[in-house]
C-alpha positions in Angstrom: 3.3 31.7 37.6 2.7 34.9 35.9 -0.5 36.7 37.2 -1.0 39.6 34.8 -0.2 40.1 31.0 -0.3 43.8 29.7 -0.1 45.4 26.4 0.8 49.1 27.3 0.3 51.6 24.6 2.8 54.2 25.7 6.1 54.1 27.3 5.0 55.7 30.4 2.2 53.1 30.9 4.9 50.3 30.5 7.1 51.9 33.1 4.3 52.4 35.5 3.0 48.7 35.3 6.5 47.6 35.8 7.0 49.9 39.0 3.8 48.4 40.4 5.1 44.9 40.3 8.0 45.7 42.7 10.7 44.0 40.6 8.8 41.0 39.7 8.0 42.2 36.2 9.4 41.9 32.7 9.1 43.3 29.3 8.7 41.3 26.3 8.3 42.0 22.6 5.9 39.4 21.1 7.2 36.6 23.3 6.4 33.9 20.9 8.9 31.4 22.6 8.5 32.7 26.2 6.3 30.0 27.6 8.4 27.3 26.0 11.7 28.7 27.5 10.1 29.0 31.0 11.6 32.4 31.6 8.3 33.5 33.3 8.9 31.8 36.5 8.9 34.1 39.5 7.3 37.0 37.5 3.9 38.4 38.4 3.6 40.8 35.5 4.6 40.6 31.8 4.2 43.7 29.6 4.3 43.2 25.7 5.8 46.3 24.4 5.0 45.5 20.7 2.5 48.2 20.5 4.9 51.0 21.3 6.5 50.8 17.8 9.9 50.2 19.1 10.8 48.5 15.8 13.7 50.8 14.5 17.4 50.4 13.9 19.3 53.5 14.5 22.9 54.4 14.5 24.0 56.8 17.3 27.4 58.2 18.6 27.7 55.2 20.9 27.0 52.4 18.4 23.6 51.1 17.1 20.2 50.7 18.8 17.7 48.1 18.1 14.1 48.5 19.1 12.7 45.9 21.4 10.3 44.8 18.6 12.7 45.1 15.7 11.9 42.2 13.4 14.5 39.7 12.5 14.0 40.3 8.8 14.7 44.0 9.2 17.9 43.3 10.9 18.8 40.7 8.3 18.1 43.2 5.5 20.0 46.2 7.4 23.8 46.8 6.9 24.2 44.8 10.2 22.8 41.8 8.8 24.5 38.5 8.2 23.3 38.0 4.6 
């Protein structure tokens, strides 16, 4: 069972929280279906990275990068979208 749930406000804070959990931590972005999917078993710490502003879609030399909190609608409306 998950013991701690955090909402870090900086990337550094998110990394520090994860490091303290010694491998029994996960990052989520919203996690609206997390409980239903039962992914949390065996984790002590969950950190919701929504507040970090990782919502962008960027094209780089290696390909495309989607932020952890990129809304589905933004993806659908981008040139990557299916519609």
